[in-house]
PDB file of N, CA, C and O in Angstrom, chain B, residues numbered from 101:
ATOM      1  N   UNK B 101     113.562 104.037 100.413  1.00  0.00           N
ATOM      2  CA  UNK B 101     112.638 102.668 100.857  1.00  0.00           C
ATOM      3  C   UNK B 101     111.561 102.773  99.596  1.00  0.00           C
ATOM      4  O   UNK B 101     111.399 101.764  98.911  1.00  0.00           O
ATOM      5  N   UNK B 102     110.786 104.040  99.269  1.00  0.00           N
ATOM      6  CA  UNK B 102     110.089 104.029  98.273  1.00  0.00           C
ATOM      7  C   UNK B 102     110.540 104.145  96.857  1.00  0.00           C
ATOM      8  O   UNK B 102     109.700 103.915  95.987  1.00  0.00           O
ATOM      9  N   UNK B 103     111.638 104.440  96.542  1.00  0.00           N
ATOM     10  CA  UNK B 103     112.586 104.307  95.350  1.00  0.00           C
ATOM     11  C   UNK B 103     112.713 102.814  95.000  1.00  0.00           C
ATOM     12  O   UNK B 103     112.647 102.314  93.876  1.00  0.00           O
ATOM     13  N   UNK B 104     112.889 102.261  96.062  1.00  0.00           N
ATOM     14  CA  UNK B 104     113.389 100.492  95.956  1.00  0.00           C
ATOM     15  C   UNK B 104     111.582  99.955  95.730  1.00  0.00           C
ATOM     16  O   UNK B 104     111.250  99.218  94.801  1.00  0.00           O
ATOM     17  N   UNK B 105     110.992 100.279  96.351  1.00  0.00           N
ATOM     18  CA  UNK B 105     109.270  99.614  96.159  1.00  0.00           C
ATOM     19  C   UNK B 105     108.998  99.924  94.802  1.00  0.00           C
ATOM     20  O   UNK B 105     108.666  98.920  94.171  1.00  0.00           O
ATOM     21  N   UNK B 106     109.027 101.077  94.069  1.00  0.00           N
ATOM     22  CA  UNK B 106     108.486 101.566  92.692  1.00  0.00           C
ATOM     23  C   UNK B 106     109.384 101.160  91.984  1.00  0.00           C
ATOM     24  O   UNK B 106     109.166 101.457  90.809  1.00  0.00           O
ATOM     25  N   UNK B 107     110.747 100.351  92.203  1.00  0.00           N
ATOM     26  CA  UNK B 107     111.659 100.010  91.141  1.00  0.00           C
ATOM     27  C   UNK B 107     111.283  98.444  90.885  1.00  0.00           C
ATOM     28  O   UNK B 107     111.550  97.827  89.854  1.00  0.00           O
ATOM     29  N   UNK B 108     110.588  97.910  92.064  1.00  0.00           N
ATOM     30  CA  UNK B 108     110.398  96.419  92.025  1.00  0.00           C
ATOM     31  C   UNK B 108     108.934  96.214  91.105  1.00  0.00           C
ATOM     32  O   UNK B 108     108.606  95.045  90.903  1.00  0.00           O
ATOM     33  N   UNK B 109     108.171  97.154  90.621  1.00  0.00           N
ATOM     34  CA  UNK B 109     107.304  97.008  89.872  1.00  0.00           C
ATOM     35  C   UNK B 109     107.531  96.433  88.280  1.00  0.00           C
ATOM     36  O   UNK B 109     106.975  95.489  87.718  1.00  0.00           O
ATOM     37  N   UNK B 110     108.498  97.312  87.813  1.00  0.00           N
ATOM     38  CA  UNK B 110     108.908  96.998  86.510  1.00  0.00           C
ATOM     39  C   UNK B 110     109.845  95.434  86.523  1.00  0.00           C
ATOM     40  O   UNK B 110     110.044  94.763  85.511  1.00  0.00           O
ATOM     41  N   UNK B 111     110.274  95.125  87.744  1.00  0.00           N
ATOM     42  CA  UNK B 111     110.740  93.601  87.960  1.00  0.00           C
ATOM     43  C   UNK B 111     109.891  92.867  87.943  1.00  0.00           C
ATOM     44  O   UNK B 111     110.342  91.882  87.358  1.00  0.00           O
ATOM     45  N   UNK B 112     108.759  92.660  88.253  1.00  0.00           N
ATOM     46  CA  UNK B 112     107.813  91.894  88.881  1.00  0.00           C
ATOM     47  C   UNK B 112     107.215  91.725  87.046  1.00  0.00           C
ATOM     48  O   UNK B 112     107.179  90.650  86.447  1.00  0.00           O
ATOM     49  N   UNK B 113     106.884  92.807  86.576  1.00  0.00           N
ATOM     50  CA  UNK B 113     106.705  92.558  85.366  1.00  0.00           C
ATOM     51  C   UNK B 113     107.155  92.146  84.297  1.00  0.00           C
ATOM     52  O   UNK B 113     106.508  91.873  83.286  1.00  0.00           O
ATOM     53  N   UNK B 114     108.421  92.071  84.474  1.00  0.00           N
ATOM     54  CA  UNK B 114     109.809  91.566  83.717  1.00  0.00           C
ATOM     55  C   UNK B 114     109.800  90.110  84.153  1.00  0.00           C
ATOM     56  O   UNK B 114     110.140  89.330  83.264  1.00  0.00           O
ATOM     57  N   UNK B 115     109.505  89.607  85.256  1.00  0.00           N
ATOM     58  CA  UNK B 115     109.452  88.175  85.847  1.00  0.00           C
ATOM     59  C   UNK B 115     108.374  87.224  85.370  1.00  0.00           C
ATOM     60  O   UNK B 115     108.470  85.996  85.366  1.00  0.00           O
ATOM     61  N   UNK B 116     107.114  88.096  84.883  1.00  0.00           N
ATOM     62  CA  UNK B 116     105.440  87.699  85.223  1.00  0.00           C
ATOM     63  C   UNK B 116     105.431  86.943  83.846  1.00  0.00           C
ATOM     64  O   UNK B 116     106.509  86.951  83.252  1.00  0.00           O
ATOM     65  N   UNK B 117     104.357  86.276  83.233  1.00  0.00           N
ATOM     66  CA  UNK B 117     104.269  85.509  82.324  1.00  0.00           C
ATOM     67  C   UNK B 117     103.995  86.226  81.171  1.00  0.00           C
ATOM     68  O   UNK B 117     103.602  85.612  80.179  1.00  0.00           O
ATOM     69  N   UNK B 118     104.162  87.619  81.136  1.00  0.00           N
ATOM     70  CA  UNK B 118     104.269  88.494  79.973  1.00  0.00           C
ATOM     71  C   UNK B 118     105.403  88.681  79.272  1.00  0.00           C
ATOM     72  O   UNK B 118     105.531  89.156  78.144  1.00  0.00           O
ATOM     73  N   UNK B 119     106.342  88.211  80.133  1.00  0.00           N
ATOM     74  CA  UNK B 119     107.873  88.430  79.430  1.00  0.00           C
ATOM     75  C   UNK B 119     109.053  87.352  80.100  1.00  0.00           C
ATOM     76  O   UNK B 119     109.776  87.230  79.111  1.00  0.00           O
ATOM     77  N   UNK B 120     109.525  86.717  80.896  1.00  0.00           N
ATOM     78  CA  UNK B 120     110.081  85.848  81.321  1.00  0.00           C
ATOM     79  C   UNK B 120     109.242  84.346  81.812  1.00  0.00           C
ATOM     80  O   UNK B 120     109.700  83.205  81.851  1.00  0.00           O
ATOM     81  N   UNK B 121     108.258  84.697  82.057  1.00  0.00           N
ATOM     82  CA  UNK B 121     107.235  83.596  83.095  1.00  0.00           C
ATOM     83  C   UNK B 121     108.055  82.936  83.969  1.00  0.00           C
ATOM     84  O   UNK B 121     108.259  81.727  83.864  1.00  0.00           O
ATOM     85  N   UNK B 122     108.672  83.796  85.047  1.00  0.00           N
ATOM     86  CA  UNK B 122     109.364  82.999  86.039  1.00  0.00           C
ATOM     87  C   UNK B 122     108.203  82.727  86.813  1.00  0.00           C
ATOM     88  O   UNK B 122     108.193  81.599  87.307  1.00  0.00           O
ATOM     89  N   UNK B 123     107.335  83.369  87.026  1.00  0.00           N
ATOM     90  CA  UNK B 123     106.303  82.608  87.832  1.00  0.00           C
ATOM     91  C   UNK B 123     105.196  82.896  87.142  1.00  0.00           C
ATOM     92  O   UNK B 123     105.249  83.619  86.147  1.00  0.00           O
ATOM     93  N   UNK B 124     104.036  82.352  87.598  1.00  0.00           N
ATOM     94  CA  UNK B 124     102.667  82.373  87.161  1.00  0.00           C
ATOM     95  C   UNK B 124     101.876  83.395  87.676  1.00  0.00           C
ATOM     96  O   UNK B 124     102.188  84.061  88.663  1.00  0.00           O
ATOM     97  N   UNK B 125     100.537  83.576  86.819  1.00  0.00           N
ATOM     98  CA  UNK B 125      99.652  84.773  87.122  1.00  0.00           C
ATOM     99  C   UNK B 125      99.407  84.851  88.300  1.00  0.00           C
ATOM    100  O   UNK B 125      99.420  86.035  88.635  1.00  0.00           O
ATOM    101  N   UNK B 126      99.030  83.722  89.694  1.00  0.00           N
ATOM    102  CA  UNK B 126      98.790  84.225  90.769  1.00  0.00           C
ATOM    103  C   UNK B 126     100.227  84.876  91.370  1.00  0.00           C
ATOM    104  O   UNK B 126     100.206  85.874  92.091  1.00  0.00           O
ATOM    105  N   UNK B 127     101.409  84.232  91.009  1.00  0.00           N
ATOM    106  CA  UNK B 127     102.409  85.165  91.737  1.00  0.00           C
ATOM    107  C   UNK B 127     102.622  86.532  91.422  1.00  0.00           C
ATOM    108  O   UNK B 127     103.185  87.309  92.193  1.00  0.00           O
ATOM    109  N   UNK B 128     102.153  86.860  90.231  1.00  0.00           N
ATOM    110  CA  UNK B 128     102.386  88.028  89.367  1.00  0.00           C
ATOM    111  C   UNK B 128     101.107  89.017  90.389  1.00  0.00           C
ATOM    112  O   UNK B 128     101.368  90.121  90.868  1.00  0.00           O
ATOM    113  N   UNK B 129      99.965  88.416  90.520  1.00  0.00           N
ATOM    114  CA  UNK B 129      99.155  89.193  91.228  1.00  0.00           C
ATOM    115  C   UNK B 129      99.409  89.250  92.631  1.00  0.00           C
ATOM    116  O   UNK B 129      99.104  90.320  93.159  1.00  0.00           O
ATOM    117  N   UNK B 130      99.843  88.453  93.293  1.00  0.00           N
ATOM    118  CA  UNK B 130     100.162  88.454  94.920  1.00  0.00           C
ATOM    119  C   UNK B 130     101.071  89.677  94.999  1.00  0.00           C
ATOM    120  O   UNK B 130     100.916  90.626  95.768  1.00  0.00           O
ATOM    121  N   UNK B 131     102.267  89.486  93.884  1.00  0.00           N
ATOM    122  CA  UNK B 131     103.136  90.249  93.886  1.00  0.00           C
ATOM    123  C   UNK B 131     103.269  92.076  94.238  1.00  0.00           C
ATOM    124  O   UNK B 131     103.946  92.815  94.953  1.00  0.00           O
ATOM    125  N   UNK B 132     101.942  92.203  93.035  1.00  0.00           N
ATOM    126  CA  UNK B 132     101.707  93.577  92.783  1.00  0.00           C
ATOM    127  C   UNK B 132     100.941  93.904  93.832  1.00  0.00           C
ATOM    128  O   UNK B 132     101.022  95.097  94.123  1.00  0.00           O
ATOM    129  N   UNK B 133     100.038  93.098  94.677  1.00  0.00           N
ATOM    130  CA  UNK B 133      98.874  93.233  95.633  1.00  0.00           C
ATOM    131  C   UNK B 133      99.912  93.498  96.978  1.00  0.00           C
ATOM    132  O   UNK B 133      99.487  94.343  97.766  1.00  0.00           O
ATOM    133  N   UNK B 134     101.207  92.875  97.313  1.00  0.00           N
ATOM    134  CA  UNK B 134     102.097  93.676  98.207  1.00  0.00           C
ATOM    135  C   UNK B 134     102.794  94.424  98.002  1.00  0.00           C
ATOM    136  O   UNK B 134     103.134  95.192  98.902  1.00  0.00           O
ATOM    137  N   UNK B 135     103.376  94.539  96.562  1.00  0.00           N
ATOM    138  CA  UNK B 135     103.840  95.920  96.673  1.00  0.00           C
ATOM    139  C   UNK B 135     102.967  97.129  96.755  1.00  0.00           C
ATOM    140  O   UNK B 135     103.263  98.178  97.328  1.00  0.00           O
ATOM    141  N   UNK B 136     101.479  96.775  95.901  1.00  0.00           N
ATOM    142  CA  UNK B 136     100.634  97.823  96.501  1.00  0.00           C
ATOM    143  C   UNK B 136     100.501  98.203  97.974  1.00  0.00           C
ATOM    144  O   UNK B 136     100.645  99.335  98.436  1.00  0.00           O
ATOM    145  N   UNK B 137     100.245  97.238  98.550  1.00  0.00           N
ATOM    146  CA  UNK B 137      99.884  97.624 100.252  1.00  0.00           C
ATOM    147  C   UNK B 137     101.151  98.089 100.698  1.00  0.00           C
ATOM    148  O   UNK B 137     100.942  98.986 101.515  1.00  0.00           O
ATOM    149  N   UNK B 138     102.722  97.840 100.494  1.00  0.00           N
ATOM    150  CA  UNK B 138     103.539  98.396 100.890  1.00  0.00           C
ATOM    151  C   UNK B 138     103.746  99.640 100.661  1.00  0.00           C
ATOM    152  O   UNK B 138     104.018 100.395 101.595  1.00  0.00           O
ATOM    153  N   UNK B 139     103.668 100.028  99.534  1.00  0.00           N
ATOM    154  CA  UNK B 139     104.000 101.402  98.808  1.00  0.00           C
ATOM    155  C   UNK B 139     102.744 102.391  99.379  1.00  0.00           C
ATOM    156  O   UNK B 139     103.002 103.548  99.713  1.00  0.00           O
ATOM    157  N   UNK B 140     101.600 101.942  99.450  1.00  0.00           N
ATOM    158  CA  UNK B 140     101.017 102.725  99.521  1.00  0.00           C
ATOM    159  C   UNK B 140     100.654 103.299 101.489  1.00  0.00           C
ATOM    160  O   UNK B 140     100.051 104.299 101.879  1.00  0.00           O
ATOM    161  N   UNK B 141     101.267 102.266 102.244  1.00  0.00           N
ATOM    162  CA  UNK B 141     101.148 102.445 103.512  1.00  0.00           C
ATOM    163  C   UNK B 141     102.702 102.620 104.149  1.00  0.00           C
ATOM    164  O   UNK B 141     102.803 102.608 105.376  1.00  0.00           O
ATOM    165  N   UNK B 142     103.903 102.780 103.327  1.00  0.00           N
ATOM    166  CA  UNK B 142     104.905 103.228 103.243  1.00  0.00           C
ATOM    167  C   UNK B 142     104.711 104.978 103.202  1.00  0.00           C
ATOM    168  O   UNK B 142     105.100 105.794 104.038  1.00  0.00           O
ATOM    169  N   UNK B 143     104.066 105.183 102.089  1.00  0.00           N
ATOM    170  CA  UNK B 143     103.946 106.593 101.602  1.00  0.00           C
ATOM    171  C   UNK B 143     103.120 107.493 102.568  1.00  0.00           C
ATOM    172  O   UNK B 143     103.307 108.702 102.704  1.00  0.00           O
ATOM    173  N   UNK B 144     102.060 106.654 103.308  1.00  0.00           N
ATOM    174  CA  UNK B 144     101.453 107.510 104.566  1.00  0.00           C
ATOM    175  C   UNK B 144     102.222 107.484 105.605  1.00  0.00           C
ATOM    176  O   UNK B 144     102.110 108.299 106.521  1.00  0.00           O
ATOM    177  N   UNK B 145     103.107 106.523 105.578  1.00  0.00           N
ATOM    178  CA  UNK B 145     103.707 106.806 107.219  1.00  0.00           C
ATOM    179  C   UNK B 145     104.903 107.886 106.672  1.00  0.00           C
ATOM    180  O   UNK B 145     105.408 108.647 107.497  1.00  0.00           O
ATOM    181  N   UNK B 146     105.166 107.909 105.811  1.00  0.00           N
ATOM    182  CA  UNK B 146     106.055 109.043 105.204  1.00  0.00           C
ATOM    183  C   UNK B 146     105.611 110.562 105.157  1.00  0.00           C
ATOM    184  O   UNK B 146     106.346 111.529 105.354  1.00  0.00           O
ATOM    185  N   UNK B 147     104.307 110.577 104.866  1.00  0.00           N
ATOM    186  CA  UNK B 147     103.496 111.812 105.114  1.00  0.00           C
ATOM    187  C   UNK B 147     103.439 112.120 106.395  1.00  0.00           C
ATOM    188  O   UNK B 147     103.690 113.240 106.841  1.00  0.00           O
ATOM    189  N   UNK B 148     103.014 110.875 107.236  1.00  0.00           N
ATOM    190  CA  UNK B 148     102.764 111.416 108.376  1.00  0.00           C
ATOM    191  C   UNK B 148     104.184 111.747 109.017  1.00  0.00           C
ATOM    192  O   UNK B 148     104.168 112.784 109.681  1.00  0.00           O
ATOM    193  N   UNK B 149     105.181 111.208 108.971  1.00  0.00           N
ATOM    194  CA  UNK B 149     106.230 111.595 109.715  1.00  0.00           C
ATOM    195  C   UNK B 149     106.820 112.862 109.033  1.00  0.00           C
ATOM    196  O   UNK B 149     107.877 113.111 109.613  1.00  0.00           O
ATOM    197  N   UNK B 150     106.592 113.739 108.079  1.00  0.00           N
ATOM    198  CA  UNK B 150     106.926 114.790 107.525  1.00  0.00           C
ATOM    199  C   UNK B 150     106.127 115.743 108.008  1.00  0.00           C
ATOM    200  O   UNK B 150     106.599 116.870 108.155  1.00  0.00           O
ATOM    201  N   UNK B 151     104.718 115.469 108.359  1.00  0.00           N
ATOM    202  CA  UNK B 151     103.553 116.456 108.810  1.00  0.00           C
ATOM    203  C   UNK B 151     104.125 116.715 110.348  1.00  0.00           C
ATOM    204  O   UNK B 151     104.301 117.867 110.746  1.00  0.00           O
ATOM    205  N   UNK B 152     104.348 115.786 111.018  1.00  0.00           N
ATOM    206  CA  UNK B 152     104.704 115.826 112.555  1.00  0.00           C
ATOM    207  C   UNK B 152     106.182 116.680 112.039  1.00  0.00           C
ATOM    208  O   UNK B 152     106.080 117.889 111.830  1.00  0.00           O
ATOM    209  N   UNK B 153     107.017 116.257 111.921  1.00  0.00           N
ATOM    210  CA  UNK B 153     108.446 117.197 111.433  1.00  0.00           C
ATOM    211  C   UNK B 153     107.889 118.443 111.299  1.00  0.00           C
ATOM    212  O   UNK B 153     107.910 119.053 112.369  1.00  0.00           O
ATOM    213  N   UNK B 154     107.355 119.108 110.310  1.00  0.00           N
ATOM    214  CA  UNK B 154     106.896 120.454 110.182  1.00  0.00           C
ATOM    215  C   UNK B 154     106.246 121.172 111.256  1.00  0.00           C
ATOM    216  O   UNK B 154     106.346 122.379 111.475  1.00  0.00           O
ATOM    217  N   UNK B 155     105.345 120.041 112.127  1.00  0.00           N
ATOM    218  CA  UNK B 155     104.501 120.914 113.185  1.00  0.00           C
ATOM    219  C   UNK B 155     105.903 121.026 114.653  1.00  0.00           C
ATOM    220  O   UNK B 155     105.995 121.803 115.603  1.00  0.00           O
ATOM    221  N   UNK B 156     106.698 119.973 114.246  1.00  0.00           N
ATOM    222  CA  UNK B 156     107.467 120.415 115.545  1.00  0.00           C
ATOM    223  C   UNK B 156     108.341 121.708 115.098  1.00  0.00           C
ATOM    224  O   UNK B 156     108.484 122.664 115.859  1.00  0.00           O
ATOM    225  N   UNK B 157     108.982 121.651 113.643  1.00  0.00           N
ATOM    226  CA  UNK B 157     109.482 122.935 113.212  1.00  0.00           C
ATOM    227  C   UNK B 157     109.104 124.446 113.815  1.00  0.00           C
ATOM    228  O   UNK B 157     109.689 125.425 114.279  1.00  0.00           O
ATOM    229  N   UNK B 158     107.689 123.985 113.494  1.00  0.00           N
ATOM    230  CA  UNK B 158     106.628 125.568 113.612  1.00  0.00           C
ATOM    231  C   UNK B 158     106.990 125.895 115.086  1.00  0.00           C
ATOM    232  O   UNK B 158     107.442 126.963 115.500  1.00  0.00           O
ATOM    233  N   UNK B 159     106.665 124.612 115.908  1.00  0.00           N
ATOM    234  CA  UNK B 159     106.904 124.755 117.382  1.00  0.00           C
ATOM    235  C   UNK B 159     107.810 125.541 117.964  1.00  0.00           C
ATOM    236  O   UNK B 159     107.637 126.538 118.666  1.00  0.00           O
ATOM    237  N   UNK B 160     108.960 124.923 117.558  1.00  0.00           N
ATOM    238  CA  UNK B 160     110.556 125.634 117.677  1.00  0.00           C
ATOM    239  C   UNK B 160     110.423 127.215 117.046  1.00  0.00           C
ATOM    240  O   UNK B 160     110.847 128.192 117.663  1.00  0.00           O
ATOM    241  N   UNK B 161     109.862 127.287 115.914  1.00  0.00           N
ATOM    242  CA  UNK B 161     109.909 128.847 115.452  1.00  0.00           C
ATOM    243  C   UNK B 161     109.081 129.419 116.530  1.00  0.00           C
ATOM    244  O   UNK B 161     109.783 129.931 117.402  1.00  0.00           O
ATOM    245  N   UNK B 162     108.107 129.478 116.700  1.00  0.00           N
ATOM    246  CA  UNK B 162     107.142 129.976 117.760  1.00  0.00           C
ATOM    247  C   UNK B 162     107.932 130.114 119.184  1.00  0.00           C
ATOM    248  O   UNK B 162     107.981 131.204 119.754  1.00  0.00           O
ATOM    249  N   UNK B 163     108.448 129.134 119.636  1.00  0.00           N
ATOM    250  CA  UNK B 163     109.044 129.391 120.865  1.00  0.00           C
ATOM    251  C   UNK B 163     110.442 130.544 120.493  1.00  0.00           C
ATOM    252  O   UNK B 163     110.694 131.601 121.071  1.00  0.00           O
ATOM    253  N   UNK B 164     111.059 130.010 119.539  1.00  0.00           N
ATOM    254  CA  UNK B 164     112.013 131.425 119.691  1.00  0.00           C
ATOM    255  C   UNK B 164     111.399 132.421 119.136  1.00  0.00           C
ATOM    256  O   UNK B 164     112.224 133.322 119.291  1.00  0.00           O
ATOM    257  N   UNK B 165     110.434 132.916 118.546  1.00  0.00           N
ATOM    258  CA  UNK B 165     109.769 134.116 118.564  1.00  0.00           C
ATOM    259  C   UNK B 165     109.602 134.504 119.698  1.00  0.00           C
ATOM    260  O   UNK B 165     110.034 135.640 119.892  1.00  0.00           O
ATOM    261  N   UNK B 166     109.005 133.865 120.798  1.00  0.00           N
ATOM    262  CA  UNK B 166     108.470 134.077 122.220  1.00  0.00           C
ATOM    263  C   UNK B 166     109.656 134.666 123.030  1.00  0.00           C
ATOM    264  O   UNK B 166     109.418 135.487 123.917  1.00  0.00           O
ATOM    265  N   UNK B 167     110.839 134.302 122.775  1.00  0.00           N
ATOM    266  CA  UNK B 167     111.673 134.566 123.617  1.00  0.00           C
ATOM    267  C   UNK B 167     112.677 135.908 123.017  1.00  0.00           C
ATOM    268  O   UNK B 167     113.556 136.482 123.660  1.00  0.00           O
ATOM    269  N   UNK B 168     112.296 136.160 121.765  1.00  0.00           N
ATOM    270  CA  UNK B 168     112.810 137.444 121.350  1.00  0.00           C
ATOM    271  C   UNK B 168     112.036 138.830 121.548  1.00  0.00           C
ATOM    272  O   UNK B 168     112.537 139.935 121.341  1.00  0.00           O
ATOM    273  N   UNK B 169     110.532 138.549 122.049  1.00  0.00           N
ATOM    274  CA  UNK B 169     109.515 139.699 122.196  1.00  0.00           C
ATOM    275  C   UNK B 169     109.961 140.277 123.499  1.00  0.00           C
ATOM    276  O   UNK B 169     109.376 141.250 123.975  1.00  0.00           O
TER     277      UNK B 169
END
């Protein structure tokens, strides 16, 4: 998901008024804003999910160590 979002940034630039002028300045601004929001929130959820997985892995290691003691 993150790779797709970051790949869209250059595509928006190519379609912007600076290159092919497929949409106007307002469309470019809106596209960058939506991409920024989606990528930042997506990264936040990815980080939280990774943290939760690490915490769960740590708990399972602690439980297994308690069984062997």
